[in-house]
N, C-alpha and C positions, 0 to 999 in steps of 0.2 A: 746767754752762754758764756761756760768759761774760757781761759785763755785756751788756745788749741795748744798742748804739747810738743816741744821740737821732736821727739822721739815719733810722733806720730805723721809727723811730714817726710813725703818721700826726697832724698839729697838728689843733687845733680847723677852721680855714677847709679844712681837704682832706675831714675828716669832714663837714663841711656840703655840702662839694660832692658828697661821693659821694650824699648823702641827699636834694640836691635830683635830682640825675642818675637817683636809681630812681623817686623819685614824676616824676618828670615826663618822664621818656624810657623808661625799662623798664616802668613801668604801662602805658605807653599800648601795648604789644605786642597787636598783633593775630591773630599768624601762630602763636599759643600760646594752649593753652588757659587760662582767665582765673587757674584753680586755681594751675596751674603758674608761672604767672607771679608770682601773690600770695604763693606760698610760697616763692619765689625771692627777693624782697623783703623777704620779714618775715627770710628768713637771714642776710642780707647787713646789716640795719638791729639782728638782734644781735649782729653782731660789732662795728658800730660803737659800739652801748652799750655791750660789753665794754671797747674802747678809751677810750671817756670814764670809764667808773668806774677802769679799772685805773691808767692813767695820772694819773688826778689833775688832769683837765681844768679851766682856770679855772669857776668856778661859773655865769657868765654865757651863755661858751660853752653848758656843759652843758644849762643850761634852756634855751636854744635851739634845741638838735640835737632833745631829750626831747621838747619840744613837736610836732615834726615827727613823729617817732615814734609817740606816742601818735596824734594824729590817722590815722597810716596803718592803725593794728590797729583803732581804732574803726571807721573804713571799711569794715576788714577785712571786722568783724563781718556788718557789714549786705549788703554785695557778694557774700557767700558764704553767707549764710543758706541754708539747706534742704540746703547739700551733707556728703554722709557724711565722716565719720572717716577714709576711705580716702583721700580729696582734700584736707580741710581739718579742722584740728584746733581747735573751735571754744574747747576748754577751756583746750590752752595759749594758744591766743591771748589769753584773758580772764586767763591768770595775765601775760601779758606786759603785757596792758592795765592792770593791777592793781599791776605792777612799775612801770610810768609813772609811776604817779599815787603811789606812794610816794616816789621818788625826787624828783618835780616838788616836792611838797608839803614835803620835807625842806629841800630848796634854796632855794624861797621864803620859809622861816622863817631860813634863812642871812642872806638877802638883806634881811628886814624889820629882825632884830636887829641889823643892820650899820648901822642909823640912813637906810637909805635907802626915800623915800617910795614905796609901795608903789601908790597910787592915780596915779602919773602916770609920764611916759616917766622911765627910771633918767637919770641923769646920770652920763658916765663917768666922769669927773676925780673926783666924789662917790665912787662904787665903788671906784675907783683908792684913794683915801686909807682908806675903812673895810677893805679888805684882803680883799675876797670875789674879788677878780679874781686872786689870786695861786694859781696850778696847782704842782704837784711838776715837772713838764715843764721843763726849760730854755727861756726865750724866752716864756715863755707871757705874761709881762708887756708885750711887745709885740703878743700876737695881740689882749690884752684889750680893745687899744684903740679895736676897731671894735664891739665886742660891748656892744650895748644890751638892756633887757628893755621889750618890746612888752606894751605896756598892755591892746591888745585880745585878743593873744595869750591874758595873764594871766587875765583876766576869764573867757574863752570855757575854760580849764581849769579854773579855780576853780567854775563851774558846773557843770560835766560831774561834778567829782571831788565836788560835793557832793550828787550822784545816789546816790553810792554806799552813804549813811548808809546802815546797819542799823540803827538803832533812832532812835526822838525823840530820844533824849537826844543823842546822836553828831549827828544834823543842828543842832539848839540850837549842840552846840559848836561844832562846826566851823561853822558860818553868826555866831556871837558872837564869834570869832575871827577873824574876816577884818578888816582894816583898815576904815574907815568910807565911803571911798570906792570902795569894791570891794562893799562890802554894799550900796551906792546903786545899781549896776549894775542896768540891763535884765535881763540875760541871770542873773545872780547870785542876781535876786528871782525871777525865773521858775522857775529849779530851785530855790530854796528851800520855795516852794509844793507845785511837784510832789514834792518830798522829802518834803515833810510827809504830803502823801497817798499817798506810798506805801509808809509807814512805818505809816499809819493803814489800811492797806488800803481806803483811799476810789477806789475806782476811775470812780465816776463822774466824781470832780472829775477825778481823775487825767488822762481822755482828753478831758475838756473843757478842761482847762488845756495839756493837751497839745496840741491844736487851735490855739492862741493861740502858740505857740512861735517867735519868730525867729532865734534863734542857730544856724547851720548846725550848727556841732557839738555842742549840745547835743541835735538833732535825732537824729544817728546814736547819742547814750548814751541816746536814750529807749528806742532798738529792744531795749535788753537788757533793759530797766525793763519796755516793754509785754509781755514772753514771763511773768513774773512776775504781772503784774495781770492778766491775761488769764486764766491758771489761777485764779488767786484768785477771780474773778469768775464764774466760772462754777460753781465750786466753791459759793459763795455763793446765785449765782441756785437752783442745784438744791437747796439745804435749805430758801432762802426760798420759793419757788415751786412748792416739792413738790406734787402732785395730780395724781389719778386720772382727774379730769374737766377741766381746764382746762392752756392751752399757753399760750405767748408767741411771737409773729410774730417770724419771724428779721429782720425787718426794724428791729426795736424792740431787740433782743440786738444786731443790727448794730450801731445807733447807741448803744449802752450800751458796748460794746465799741471804740471808736472805728475804727472798719471802714467799708470803702467798697462790699463787694460782699457780699449775702448766701451768694455760691457758696463764696466763704471763710469765713464764720461756719460753715456745715454742715460743712465740712471739720473744721473745728475741734471742734465739738458732738460730731462720730462718734469723734475721735483719743481724748477722754475717756467714751465708752460714754454720751453724752446719744442718745437718739432723737428723729429731725425725721421729721414725716409735714406733709404739705401744707403746707410752707412754714411750721411752728410748732415750737419748742424744747419738748419734752415731758418735764419736768420732774420726774423719781422716786425718791425717797428709795432710797440703795443704789444709785443708776445710774452713779454718777460713779465713775471707775476712778482714785484719788490715785496709783497705779503708773505711770499711763501718761504717757509723755511728752507734752504739747503742744506737736502737731505745726503748724508756722508756716508757710505757703505765702507764698512770695516774694512775691505779692498783698499778703496782709495784712497782713505786716512791713511793705511798704511805705506801706501805708494815712496812717500815720500822719507818713511825709515828703513822700508826693506830690511835687508839683514845688517843693517850699518849700526843702529844700537846697542849689538850684543845680547851679552842673556841681562837680564831684568835684573839679578843680583847683585850684578856689577853695577847697574845704576843706583838701585837703589841703596847699596852700601859700597863704592868703588874702593880700589884695591887701596887707597892714599888713604882711606877710613880705617886701614890696620893701624896707622900709623897716628890716626886722630887720639883724645883723648878716650880716655871710658875703659871699663872693663870689658873684656871681649868673649 
C-alpha cells in the first residue's frame, strides 16, 4: 500500500468533535435500546482512540480526548449494570477503562516531567516550549495552540485512578508520587481514604466514606469497588457472626453495606447462599458460596450514587470542559 495522505487523517479537533457528538447526541437516542446505543458509541470511541495512538497526536490533545472516553466507559459500567454478556460485555468495558487509565497516567507523567505545573491550568506557550505538544502529524503544532490541561478534569481522573490500586503500597506510591497541589485536592483526598479502606478490606469505613463523596466521576468509579467490598463484607459477616441461635437484622446489614433497601440486601444474601428468615440474616459456617457471583440489582448498585451524581451529561462532559480545548 502507498503512504496514507495526511488529508485522509482525522486531526485532533475533528476527533474531539466526533467524541462530543457521540456523547451529547448519539447517547440521547431513545428510539433504540440503551445497550445498542452504548455498544455503538463504545465501538466508535475505540476507533477514535486508535486514531490518536497510531497517528501520534499531540499529548495535550490526546489527554483531553481520552479523559472523555474514560468518563463514557465508567458511566457505561454503571448504566448497564445487570445486563447479560449478550447485550453488554462488562469485562471488555473494564479492560477499556484500564487502558484509558494507563494511557492517561503515562501522558500525565510526560506533561509533568516537561516542567509544566500539574496543579494549575497548563499554559499553552509553556507547553509548546517544552516540546510536549509536538505530534507526528503534519500541522500538529498549529492544532496545539488551543489545547490546555484542565485542572478539574485532571483531579477527577487521578482520584478515580487511585481507586484502582491493588495493594496499600501501590496506593501510597501513587498518592505520594502526585504533586502537592493534586494531593491537597478534595477529590484525591477522598479517593485515597477510600482506597486505603478498600485494600484493607474495611467495609464499614469504606461505605461510611462513600456516602460523603462529592466528586461525580469518583462516584461512578465507586460502583466497581463496591461490588468487591460487598462480597468481602458478606463473607466476613458470615464468619464473624456465625451462630445457630442468633441472627442479624437486615436493616443493620443494609446499613453496613451502604444500601438503601432491605429488599436489595435480601436478594444479595440469597445470591451467595446466606439464609434470610423473618427479616434477619442467618449466618452459618460453610453457608457462604464463594464460587457464586454476587448479584447486584440496579437498586443496590444505585444506592451509593443516589441523586448525587447529577445530570449524566455533566458527568460525561462537565462544565469545566466548556473551557477545555476543541470545538464546541
